[in-house]
DRENPA-3360 file (N, C-alpha, C; in nm, 2 decimals, always signed):
BEGIN
1 = XXXXXXXX = -2.23/-1.98/-3.69/-2.21/-1.83/-3.69/-2.33/-1.76/-3.69 ~ -2.43/-1.81/-3.76/-2.56/-1.74/-3.76/-2.64/-1.74/-3.62 ~ -2.61/-1.86/-3.56/-2.67/-1.87/-3.42/-2.62/-1.77/-3.31 ~ -2.48/-1.74/-3.34/-2.42/-1.64/-3.26/-2.48/-1.50/-3.27 ~ -2.51/-1.47/-3.40/-2.57/-1.34/-3.42/-2.72/-1.34/-3.36 ~ -2.79/-1.45/-3.37/-2.92/-1.44/-3.31/-2.91/-1.43/-3.16 ~ -2.82/-1.50/-3.10/-2.80/-1.49/-2.95/-2.76/-1.36/-2.91 ~ -2.67/-1.30/-2.99/-2.62/-1.16/-2.96/-2.74/-1.05/-2.98;
9 = XXXXXXXX = -2.83/-1.08/-3.08/-2.94/-1.00/-3.10/-3.04/-1.00/-2.99 ~ -3.07/-1.12/-2.94/-3.16/-1.15/-2.83/-3.10/-1.07/-2.70 ~ -2.97/-1.09/-2.67/-2.91/-1.03/-2.57/-2.93/-0.87/-2.57 ~ -2.90/-0.81/-2.69/-2.93/-0.67/-2.71/-3.07/-0.63/-2.68 ~ -3.17/-0.72/-2.73/-3.31/-0.69/-2.70/-3.35/-0.69/-2.56 ~ -3.29/-0.80/-2.49/-3.31/-0.82/-2.35/-3.26/-0.70/-2.27 ~ -3.14/-0.66/-2.30/-3.07/-0.55/-2.24/-3.15/-0.42/-2.25 ~ -3.19/-0.40/-2.37/-3.28/-0.28/-2.41/-3.41/-0.29/-2.31;
17 = XXXXXXXX = -3.46/-0.40/-2.31/-3.60/-0.43/-2.24/-3.58/-0.40/-2.08 ~ -3.45/-0.44/-2.04/-3.42/-0.42/-1.90/-3.40/-0.27/-1.87 ~ -3.33/-0.20/-1.95/-3.30/-0.06/-1.94/-3.45/+0.02/-1.95 ~ -3.52/-0.02/-2.04/-3.66/+0.04/-2.06/-3.74/+0.02/-1.94 ~ -3.75/-0.10/-1.88/-3.82/-0.13/-1.76/-3.77/-0.05/-1.64 ~ -3.64/-0.04/-1.63/-3.58/+0.03/-1.53/-3.62/+0.18/-1.52 ~ -3.62/+0.24/-1.64/-3.66/+0.38/-1.66/-3.80/+0.39/-1.63 ~ -3.89/+0.30/-1.68/-4.03/+0.31/-1.66/-4.06/+0.29/-1.50;
25 = XXXXXXXX = -3.99/+0.20/-1.44/-4.01/+0.18/-1.30/-3.98/+0.30/-1.22 ~ -3.87/+0.37/-1.24/-3.83/+0.48/-1.17/-3.92/+0.60/-1.19 ~ -3.95/+0.61/-1.33/-4.04/+0.73/-1.36/-4.18/+0.71/-1.31 ~ -4.23/+0.59/-1.30/-4.37/+0.57/-1.24/-4.35/+0.59/-1.09 ~ -4.24/+0.55/-1.03/-4.23/+0.58/-0.89/-4.22/+0.72/-0.86 ~ -4.14/+0.80/-0.93/-4.13/+0.94/-0.91/-4.26/+1.01/-0.93 ~ -4.34/+0.98/-1.04/-4.47/+1.03/-1.06/-4.56/+1.01/-0.94 ~ -4.56/+0.89/-0.89/-4.64/+0.85/-0.78/-4.60/+0.93/-0.65;
33 = XXXXXXXX = -4.48/+0.94/-0.62/-4.44/+1.03/-0.52/-4.48/+1.18/-0.53 ~ -4.46/+1.23/-0.66/-4.50/+1.36/-0.69/-4.66/+1.38/-0.67 ~ -4.73/+1.28/-0.72/-4.87/+1.29/-0.71/-4.91/+1.29/-0.56 ~ -4.85/+1.20/-0.48/-4.89/+1.19/-0.35/-4.86/+1.32/-0.27 ~ -4.74/+1.36/-0.30/-4.69/+1.49/-0.23/-4.78/+1.61/-0.27 ~ -4.81/+1.62/-0.40/-4.90/+1.73/-0.44/-5.04/+1.73/-0.37 ~ -5.10/+1.60/-0.37/-5.22/+1.59/-0.31/-5.23/+1.61/-0.16 ~ -5.13/+1.57/-0.09/-5.11/+1.59/+0.05/-5.10/+1.73/+0.08;
41 = XXXXXXXX = -5.02/+1.81/+0.00/-5.01/+1.95/+0.02/-5.14/+2.02/-0.01 ~ -5.20/+1.98/-0.11/-5.34/+2.03/-0.14/-5.44/+2.02/-0.01 ~ -5.44/+1.89/+0.05/-5.52/+1.88/+0.16/-5.47/+1.96/+0.27 ~ -5.34/+1.98/+0.29/-5.29/+2.05/+0.40/-5.34/+2.20/+0.38 ~ -5.33/+2.25/+0.27/-5.37/+2.39/+0.24/-5.52/+2.41/+0.26 ~ -5.60/+2.31/+0.22/-5.75/+2.32/+0.23/-5.78/+2.32/+0.39 ~ -5.71/+2.24/+0.46/-5.74/+2.22/+0.60/-5.69/+2.33/+0.68 ~ -5.57/+2.38/+0.66/-5.51/+2.48/+0.75/-5.52/+2.63/+0.70;
49 = XXXXXXXX = -5.52/+2.64/+0.58/-5.54/+2.78/+0.51/-5.66/+2.78/+0.41 ~ -5.78/+2.76/+0.45/-5.89/+2.74/+0.36/-5.91/+2.87/+0.27 ~ -5.88/+2.98/+0.31/-5.89/+3.10/+0.23/-5.79/+3.10/+0.11 ~ -5.69/+3.02/+0.12/-5.59/+3.01/+0.01/-5.61/+2.88/-0.09 ~ -5.72/+2.80/-0.06/-5.74/+2.68/-0.13/-5.75/+2.71/-0.28 ~ -5.81/+2.82/-0.33/-5.83/+2.85/-0.46/-5.68/+2.87/-0.54 ~ -5.59/+2.89/-0.46/-5.46/+2.91/-0.53/-5.39/+2.78/-0.56 ~ -5.44/+2.68/-0.51/-5.38/+2.55/-0.53/-5.48/+2.46/-0.60;
57 = XXXXXXXX = -5.58/+2.52/-0.67/-5.68/+2.43/-0.73/-5.63/+2.36/-0.86 ~ -5.51/+2.40/-0.91/-5.45/+2.34/-1.02/-5.40/+2.20/-0.98 ~ -5.38/+2.17/-0.85/-5.33/+2.04/-0.80/-5.42/+1.93/-0.84 ~ -5.55/+1.95/-0.82/-5.65/+1.84/-0.86/-5.63/+1.80/-1.01 ~ -5.62/+1.89/-1.09/-5.59/+1.86/-1.24/-5.46/+1.80/-1.26 ~ -5.35/+1.85/-1.19/-5.23/+1.80/-1.21/-5.22/+1.65/-1.16 ~ -5.28/+1.62/-1.05/-5.28/+1.48/-1.00/-5.36/+1.38/-1.09 ~ -5.47/+1.43/-1.16/-5.54/+1.35/-1.25/-5.45/+1.32/-1.38;
65 = XXXXXXXX = -5.38/+1.42/-1.42/-5.29/+1.40/-1.53/-5.18/+1.29/-1.50 ~ -5.12/+1.32/-1.38/-5.02/+1.22/-1.33/-5.08/+1.09/-1.32 ~ -5.19/+1.07/-1.27/-5.25/+0.93/-1.25/-5.27/+0.87/-1.39 ~ -5.32/+0.94/-1.49/-5.33/+0.88/-1.62/-5.20/+0.83/-1.67 ~ -5.09/+0.93/-1.66/-4.96/+0.88/-1.70/-4.91/+0.76/-1.62 ~ -4.93/+0.75/-1.49/-4.89/+0.63/-1.41/-4.95/+0.50/-1.46 ~ -5.09/+0.51/-1.49/-5.16/+0.39/-1.53/-5.10/+0.34/-1.66 ~ -5.08/+0.43/-1.76/-5.04/+0.38/-1.89/-4.89/+0.34/-1.89;
73 = XXXXXXXX = -4.81/+0.42/-1.82/-4.67/+0.38/-1.81/-4.65/+0.25/-1.74 ~ -4.73/+0.22/-1.65/-4.71/+0.09/-1.56/-4.77/-0.04/-1.64 ~ -4.84/-0.01/-1.74/-4.90/-0.13/-1.80/-4.81/-0.23/-1.86 ~ -4.72/-0.18/-1.93/-4.61/-0.27/-1.98/-4.53/-0.35/-1.88 ~ -4.49/-0.28/-1.77/-4.43/-0.34/-1.66/-4.51/-0.45/-1.59 ~ -4.64/-0.41/-1.58/-4.73/-0.50/-1.52/-4.74/-0.64/-1.59 ~ -4.75/-0.62/-1.73/-4.75/-0.75/-1.81/-4.62/-0.82/-1.80 ~ -4.51/-0.75/-1.80/-4.39/-0.82/-1.80/-4.36/-0.91/-1.68;
81 = XXXXXXXX = -4.40/-0.85/-1.56/-4.38/-0.93/-1.43/-4.50/-1.02/-1.40 ~ -4.59/-1.04/-1.49/-4.70/-1.14/-1.48/-4.80/-1.08/-1.38 ~ -4.83/-0.96/-1.37/-4.93/-0.91/-1.27/-5.05/-0.86/-1.33 ~ -5.08/-0.87/-1.48/-5.20/-0.85/-1.53/-5.30/-0.95/-1.49 ~ -5.43/-0.92/-1.52/-5.54/-1.02/-1.49/-5.51/-1.14/-1.55 ~ -5.52/-1.26/-1.48/-5.51/-1.39/-1.53/-5.62/-1.48/-1.47 ~ -5.64/-1.59/-1.54/-5.74/-1.69/-1.50/-5.65/-1.81/-1.46 ~ -5.61/-1.81/-1.33/-5.52/-1.92/-1.28/-5.58/-2.06/-1.28;
89 = XXXXXXXX = -5.71/-2.07/-1.28/-5.78/-2.20/-1.29/-5.75/-2.28/-1.43 ~ -5.71/-2.19/-1.53/-5.69/-2.25/-1.66/-5.57/-2.35/-1.65 ~ -5.47/-2.32/-1.57/-5.35/-2.40/-1.54/-5.39/-2.53/-1.50 ~ -5.50/-2.55/-1.42/-5.53/-2.68/-1.37/-5.63/-2.76/-1.46 ~ -5.72/-2.68/-1.54/-5.81/-2.74/-1.62/-5.76/-2.78/-1.76 ~ -5.68/-2.69/-1.82/-5.64/-2.71/-1.96/-5.51/-2.78/-1.97 ~ -5.50/-2.89/-2.05/-5.37/-2.96/-2.07/-5.26/-2.87/-2.11 ~ -5.13/-2.90/-2.07/-5.02/-2.81/-2.09/-5.00/-2.77/-2.24;
97 = XXXXXXXX = -5.02/-2.87/-2.33/-5.00/-2.84/-2.47/-5.10/-2.74/-2.53 ~ -5.23/-2.75/-2.48/-5.33/-2.66/-2.52/-5.31/-2.53/-2.45 ~ -5.26/-2.53/-2.32/-5.24/-2.40/-2.25/-5.13/-2.32/-2.32 ~ -5.02/-2.39/-2.38/-4.93/-2.31/-2.45/-4.98/-2.25/-2.58 ~ -5.07/-2.32/-2.65/-5.13/-2.26/-2.76/-5.22/-2.13/-2.72 ~ -5.30/-2.16/-2.61/-5.39/-2.05/-2.56/-5.30/-1.93/-2.53 ~ -5.18/-1.95/-2.46/-5.09/-1.83/-2.43/-5.04/-1.77/-2.56 ~ -5.01/-1.83/-2.65/-4.97/-1.77/-2.78/-5.08/-1.70/-2.84;
105 = XXXXXXXX = -5.20/-1.76/-2.84/-5.31/-1.68/-2.89/-5.34/-1.55/-2.82 ~ -5.34/-1.56/-2.68/-5.36/-1.44/-2.60/-5.25/-1.33/-2.62 ~ -5.13/-1.37/-2.65/-5.02/-1.28/-2.67/-5.03/-1.21/-2.81 ~ -5.07/-1.30/-2.91/-5.10/-1.24/-3.04/-5.21/-1.14/-3.04 ~ -5.33/-1.18/-2.98/-5.44/-1.09/-2.97/-5.41/-0.97/-2.90 ~ -5.33/-0.98/-2.78/-5.28/-0.87/-2.70/-5.20/-0.78/-2.79 ~ -5.10/-0.83/-2.87/-5.02/-0.75/-2.95/-5.10/-0.67/-3.06 ~ -5.18/-0.75/-3.12/-5.26/-0.67/-3.22/-5.35/-0.57/-3.16;
113 = XXXXXXXX = -5.41/-0.59/-3.05/-5.50/-0.50/-2.98/-5.42/-0.38/-2.93 ~ -5.30/-0.39/-2.88/-5.22/-0.29/-2.83/-5.17/-0.20/-2.94 ~ -5.12/-0.26/-3.05/-5.09/-0.19/-3.17/-5.20/-0.10/-3.23 ~ -5.32/-0.16/-3.23/-5.44/-0.09/-3.28/-5.48/+0.03/-3.19 ~ -5.47/+0.00/-3.05/-5.50/+0.11/-2.95/-5.39/+0.22/-2.96 ~ -5.28/+0.18/-2.98/-5.16/+0.28/-2.99/-5.19/+0.37/-3.11 ~ -5.22/+0.31/-3.21/-5.25/+0.39/-3.34/-5.37/+0.48/-3.33 ~ -5.48/+0.43/-3.27/-5.60/+0.51/-3.24/-5.55/+0.63/-3.14;
121 = XXXXXXXX = -5.48/+0.59/-3.03/-5.45/+0.69/-2.94/-5.35/+0.81/-3.00 ~ -5.27/+0.76/-3.09/-5.18/+0.86/-3.16/-5.27/+0.96/-3.25 ~ -5.36/+0.90/-3.31/-5.46/+0.99/-3.41/-5.53/+1.07/-3.32 ~ -5.58/+1.03/-3.21/-5.66/+1.11/-3.11/-5.57/+1.23/-3.06 ~ -5.44/+1.19/-3.01/-5.35/+1.29/-2.96/-5.32/+1.40/-3.07 ~ -5.30/+1.35/-3.19/-5.28/+1.45/-3.30/-5.41/+1.54/-3.33 ~ -5.52/+1.48/-3.32/-5.64/+1.55/-3.35/-5.65/+1.66/-3.24 ~ -5.63/+1.62/-3.10/-5.65/+1.72/-2.99/-5.53/+1.82/-3.00;
129 = XXXXXXXX = -5.42/+1.78/-3.04/-5.31/+1.89/-3.05/-5.35/+1.99/-3.16 ~ -5.42/+1.95/-3.27/-5.46/+2.03/-3.37/-5.57/+2.14/-3.33 ~ -5.65/+2.10/-3.22/-5.75/+2.20/-3.17/-5.69/+2.31/-3.10 ~ -5.57/+2.28/-3.04/-5.50/+2.40/-2.96/-5.56/+2.41/-2.82 ~ -5.64/+2.30/-2.78/-5.71/+2.30/-2.65/-5.60/+2.30/-2.53 ~ -5.64/+2.38/-2.44/-5.54/+2.38/-2.31/-5.62/+2.34/-2.19 ~ -5.56/+2.29/-2.09/-5.63/+2.25/-1.97/-5.68/+2.38/-1.89 ~ -5.79/+2.37/-1.82/-5.84/+2.49/-1.75/-5.75/+2.55/-1.64;
137 = XXXXXXXX = -5.70/+2.47/-1.56/-5.62/+2.54/-1.44/-5.47/+2.53/-1.47 ~ -5.42/+2.43/-1.53/-5.28/+2.42/-1.56/-5.23/+2.50/-1.68 ~ -5.33/+2.52/-1.77/-5.30/+2.60/-1.90/-5.18/+2.52/-1.98 ~ -5.19/+2.39/-1.98/-5.10/+2.32/-2.05/-5.17/+2.26/-2.17 ~ -5.11/+2.22/-2.28/-5.18/+2.16/-2.39/-5.25/+2.03/-2.35 ~ -5.37/+2.01/-2.39/-5.45/+1.89/-2.34/-5.40/+1.77/-2.42 ~ -5.34/+1.78/-2.53/-5.29/+1.66/-2.60/-5.18/+1.58/-2.52 ~ -5.12/+1.66/-2.43/-5.02/+1.58/-2.34/-5.09/+1.46/-2.26;
145 = XXXXXXXX = -5.22/+1.49/-2.22/-5.29/+1.37/-2.16/-5.32/+1.27/-2.26 ~ -5.34/+1.29/-2.38/-5.36/+1.19/-2.49/-5.24/+1.12/-2.53 ~ -5.12/+1.17/-2.50/-5.00/+1.10/-2.55/-4.98/+0.98/-2.46 ~ -5.03/+0.99/-2.33/-5.00/+0.88/-2.24/-5.07/+0.75/-2.28 ~ -5.19/+0.73/-2.33/-5.24/+0.61/-2.38/-5.15/+0.56/-2.51 ~ -5.11/+0.65/-2.59/-5.02/+0.61/-2.70/-4.90/+0.54/-2.65 ~ -4.84/+0.61/-2.57/-4.71/+0.55/-2.51/-4.72/+0.43/-2.43 ~ -4.83/+0.43/-2.35/-4.86/+0.31/-2.27/-4.89/+0.18/-2.36;
153 = XXXXXXXX = -4.98/+0.20/-2.46/-5.01/+0.09/-2.55/-4.89/+0.05/-2.63 ~ -4.80/+0.14/-2.67/-4.68/+0.11/-2.74/-4.59/+0.02/-2.66 ~ -4.57/+0.06/-2.53/-4.49/-0.02/-2.43/-4.56/-0.15/-2.41 ~ -4.69/-0.16/-2.40/-4.75/-0.28/-2.38/-4.73/-0.38/-2.51 ~ -4.74/-0.32/-2.62/-4.72/-0.39/-2.76/-4.58/-0.45/-2.75 ~ -4.48/-0.37/-2.70/-4.34/-0.42/-2.70/-4.33/-0.54/-2.61 ~ -4.39/-0.54/-2.49/-4.39/-0.65/-2.40/-4.47/-0.78/-2.45 ~ -4.57/-0.76/-2.53/-4.64/-0.86/-2.60/-4.55/-0.92/-2.70;
161 = XXXXXXXX = -4.48/-0.83/-2.78/-4.39/-0.88/-2.88/-4.28/-0.96/-2.82 ~ -4.22/-0.93/-2.71/-4.12/-1.00/-2.64/-4.18/-1.14/-2.60 ~ -4.30/-1.13/-2.55/-4.36/-1.27/-2.51/-4.39/-1.35/-2.62 ~ -4.43/-1.30/-2.73/-4.47/-1.38/-2.86/-4.34/-1.43/-2.91 ~ -4.23/-1.35/-2.90/-4.10/-1.41/-2.95/-4.03/-1.50/-2.85 ~ -4.09/-1.52/-2.74/-4.03/-1.61/-2.64/-3.92/-1.55/-2.56 ~ -3.90/-1.42/-2.56/-3.79/-1.36/-2.49/-3.83/-1.33/-2.34 ~ -3.95/-1.30/-2.31/-3.98/-1.27/-2.18/-4.13/-1.33/-2.16;
169 = XXXXXXXX = -4.14/-1.42/-2.09/-4.28/-1.48/-2.05/-4.27/-1.55/-1.91 ~ -4.32/-1.46/-1.80/-4.31/-1.52/-1.67/-4.40/-1.64/-1.65 ~ -4.49/-1.68/-1.75/-4.58/-1.80/-1.75/-4.50/-1.91/-1.77 ~ -4.40/-1.90/-1.86/-4.31/-2.02/-1.90/-4.17/-2.02/-1.83 ~ -4.12/-1.90/-1.82/-3.99/-1.89/-1.74/-4.00/-1.79/-1.63 ~ -4.01/-1.84/-1.50/-4.04/-1.76/-1.39/-3.92/-1.68/-1.34 ~ -3.81/-1.68/-1.41/-3.69/-1.60/-1.37/-3.72/-1.46/-1.37 ~ -3.67/-1.38/-1.28/-3.69/-1.25/-1.29/-3.60/-1.17/-1.39;
177 = XXXXXXXX = -3.66/-1.06/-1.45/-3.58/-0.99/-1.55/-3.47/-0.91/-1.45 ~ -3.36/-0.87/-1.52/-3.25/-0.81/-1.46/-3.29/-0.69/-1.38 ~ -3.39/-0.61/-1.43/-3.42/-0.49/-1.36/-3.50/-0.52/-1.23 ~ -3.55/-0.64/-1.21/-3.60/-0.67/-1.08/-3.52/-0.75/-0.99 ~ -3.39/-0.75/-1.02/-3.29/-0.81/-0.94/-3.25/-0.96/-0.99 ~ -3.30/-0.99/-1.11/-3.26/-1.13/-1.16/-3.13/-1.13/-1.23 ~ -3.05/-1.02/-1.23/-2.93/-1.02/-1.30/-2.88/-0.88/-1.31 ~ -2.76/-0.87/-1.38/-2.71/-0.73/-1.40/-2.77/-0.67/-1.53;
185 = X = -2.78/-0.54/-1.53/-2.81/-0.46/-1.65/-2.70/-0.43/-1.72;
% end
């Protein structure tokens, strides 16, 4: 009976992780399209209507904001699908039983670092929000930029937690998650 609860809980966590990754993937994709479109429009205006270039000066700042958000939102997805920086030679040099221990150590250190970075980012975002600072051309609160690292490190910590718990680890289980076509969500 207890094992059925554990299996059900694991399925719920996996389903939540799949939905979260799906939302992240589409959000990152939409942000990339928006950023590319804005920047292309900016270049078009500067080339074709140079006298009106100052009217779209806000695009440079907007694309920087979007790029920061894309980088941090994509970090968790990148870890989940095994696209973070790895040292592949370790698989050939280190014996499998030690490799497993090394992977666990890396995951625990990654989890602790991500939680620490998320806490630091949150405190920084709260501090910047308290200053009331706004961006020069967009006139939006600057703390919005500082929320991106907090959210990104939180999502990264979630992925490390999944790996530490043995739920998602492409190094050990190369099956694709459901949001990448490995099954139904």
